[in-house]
Structure formats: C-alpha cells, structure tokens
N, C-alpha and C positions, 0 to 999 in steps of 0.2 A: 834442561827439558830434552836437550839432547840424547842425554844419556842414556834419560829412557826410551828414547827412540829407537836405539840405535842396539839396546837392550831388546827389544820386541819384534825389534827386525829380527835379531840371531835367534829370539827363542821360536820364532814364526820359522824359519829357515831352516832347520834343525832337521825335521823330518825329511828335508827334501835331499840332507846331506848323508843320513844314513841308507836312503835310498840310492843312490847314486854311490854309496861304495860298497852296497850291495854286490848293483854289477858289476863293478869294478870287478871284485871277488870271485867271480860264477866262474873262472879260471881254476884249477888245483894248485897248491901251495903260492898263491898269492894275495898276499895283502893287502887291506888298502886302508888310508888313516887321513885322518884333517884334524886340525888343529887350529883353531881362532881367538886371540884374545886382546882385550883393551882395559887400558887403566883413564883415567884425569886424576889429578891434583890440582887446584885452585882454589880464588877467595870464596867461592859457592860450597866447596864437601871437596871430599875424595871417593873413588871409588873402584872397582874392577870389576871384569867380567869375564870369561872363559864357556868356551864351546870343546869338546873335542868328543873324536867318532873311530873306534876303529874296527874295522872286519878281518878276520884270518880262519884258515882253517880251523881253531877250534870253537869260534863261537865271535861274537860280536858285540861291544859298549858302545856306552854313551852319558858324556855329561855334561851337565848344561851348569853354573850357576854366576851371582853376578850379587855383588858387596857393597854398597854405600855407606859413608858417613859423614854427617853436617853437624850445623848447630844442634836442631833436633834430636839427632842419636845415632843410633847404627840399622841397618835391614839391609834382607838381604833374600836369598834365595838358592836351592840345592835343587838339581833333578838328576836321576842319573838311572841306569834300566845296561841290561845285558842276557845274553845266552850263551850259553854252550855247550856241545853238541858232539858227543863222537864219530869218528869221521870210522868207518872201516865197517 
C-alpha cells in the first residue's frame, strides 16, 4: 500500500514540478531539470517508479512511469508529454 501511495503522490506532484521548472527557465539560455526514482523488492513483490521533467531553450518534456510485479502478475503505467519551439 505504501508504494501505491508514493506513486500517487508522485503523479500528483508532477504538474507542480513542471510549473517550477518553467519558472526557472524564464531566463535565456537557462535549463532546468528534475528527476526522482524509487524501487522496492521484498517478499510482497518488486516495483520501480520514475518521474523526470526538463525545460530548456528548445522546449520541455515530462515522463512518469511505474511498474509493479507480484504473484498476481505485472502491471504498470506510463505518461509522457513534451513540446518544442523555435527561438528567433
């Protein structure tokens, strides 16, 4: 249950991370990046989760995923988005 809760909190925090990265990149030639990962392996199963955001002069991107495996099978989810623009 802790892993699901941690994954939910991470997913809900992603838009805030993107917003903060966007503010940080307001200056010309400034890049902002954020990455966070977590993994667990114990008697209940194993899983991994990761969130990454980046903003730079050419655009922005965000990815978020999780994978969980236990005696009932394997499950997971992935979300990704991005945008690019031309300067000048």
